[in-house]
N, C-alpha and C positions, 0 to 999 in steps of 0.2 A: 872360863870366862872371856879369855883373852880371842878362841876361837869365834867364840858367839859376837864378837863386837866385829870383827873381821866380817862374819858373815853378814852383819847386819849393814855396815859400810858399804859390801861390796853388792848389797841389793840396792844399795840408795844409788850409787854410782850407772848400775845397771839401768835400773827407772829412768836418770837426768840422759843418761845416753840414747836410750831409743822410745823416748816421750816423744811425742807429735809437736812438730814446730808449729806452731799458729803465727804467721806473720799479720800481727792486728794492725801495723801501721800503715796498711796497705787495703784494708778491708772491708772501708768506703772508699770511691773513688770521687775525687773531688770533678774529675772530666769526663765521667759516666754520662750515658745519654737516658736518662731514668725511663723516661716514657719508651723507649726501644726497648732497654732490657726489661722494663716489665711488662712488654708487651712479649717478648721472648719467652718470659717466667711463665707467663698466664697458657702460653701454647703448649710447653711444654709439661705444665701441669695436665693441660688437658688431654693430653696425650699418655699421659702417665695415671692419670685418674687420682691426682692429687690436688691438693689447695694451695695457695703461694700464700707466704710466710714473709712479708716485707719486716726487715728488722730496722727503723727509721733511725737514723743517731750520726756518731761521726767519727774519727777515729782521736781526737779530743776528748771524747766520753770514755771515764774509765769505768761506768758502770757498763754501757755497751760492748766494751770490751774484756769485761767481767764477764760480763752474757756469752758470750760467744766462747770464750774459755773454757767455760761452765759446764756447754753445752758438750765442746768436744770433749773433753776430758771426762766424761760420765757415760759409759754404754749405753744405759738407757735411756738417756735423753737425747743422745746422739740416733739412737736408733728409732727413737717417736719421730723424730724430726726426716730422719731417711724416708723413713715408711708413708710418711704421710704428706710431706708438703716439698714444695719448690724455695730454697728460700735466696730473698735478694736484701743486701743491705745498702739502703735508699741512702744519701749522704743529707745531712744537714751541716753545713760549714759558713764559716765568714765568706769563703771563694766560690761556695755554689749553695744557694739554699733551695733549691729546687722549688719553686717557689709555686711555679705550677700542678706542679704532681702534688705538694702538700696543699693545695688547695681544690685538687679533683676528690680528694678524700677526707675532704671538710676540717682540714689543719687540726691534726693528730697532734702536732708539735705544741699545741697548749696544755698537754699532760706530762712533757718535760721527754727527756729523753733516756734508754732506749723507748721507743715505743713501737707496738707490734700491729700490724694490718694483715688482717687473713681475707683473702681473697677466693672464689671458689674458680673453678675451673673456667668460668666465662670472664672473669677479672672482676665479678661486682664485688663490691667490699662487704662482707658480711660480718665484721669484729674490728673496732682498735681496743687495743688491750694496753691501759696505763702498766709500765713494770713494776708499780712503788707497789702494787697486790702481789706481785710475785715474790720480793725481798722479802731476804729475814735477816737482821743484824748487820755483817758485812758481805752478806752474799745474795744468792738465788736459794731459796724452799724448792726441793728437789720435789718433793709433792706438790707443791701447786704447779709449779711449771710444767711436770709431768698431767696433770689436769689440765692445765690450760691447753697444752697439746692436743689431747684427748677429746676436751669438749668443742672441739673447732675443725677436728679430722675430718675427712668425706663420710667416713662410716657413721659419724656422732649427726651428722646432719642428714642422712638418709631416711627418710619416710620409712623406708620396707621394714627398718628396724624398730619400728614402733607401731608392731600391729594393734587394731583396734581392738578393746576389750567388748565383751558382750556385756550388756546390760542387765 
């Protein structure tokens, strides 16, 4: 029994030491030029045939930070984002509310934070997602989140994937 306990403790310590560190205190930059950064994300998305996922929120937002940790610590969620999206964290805080950017995207902050915006490779807003629809209990529902990522991917939006049926 003692060997089993030692093994469990060793595995726990190993996982803590080797876990990916996420500095969530700097996830959202209050000094960033959001317009310029989003334009760069769109340019990169076009080059990589991806969409842009804007996660709007702030370092003050516990649900914003929880979403980031949830995605980064789950291989399937992390892979889905990396395969389909260029991610940008759009700051909303008392220091910088990015009023012009939020106005450009029809004031998504009305839904609370985080709120997710999906832009196509040309920068056109495709979808605004209220994050509460992805929540469950005190966290995020994995299957709903995977579904959200899949529903707004480039492949999901490609008409070639929906051939017309003969009548």
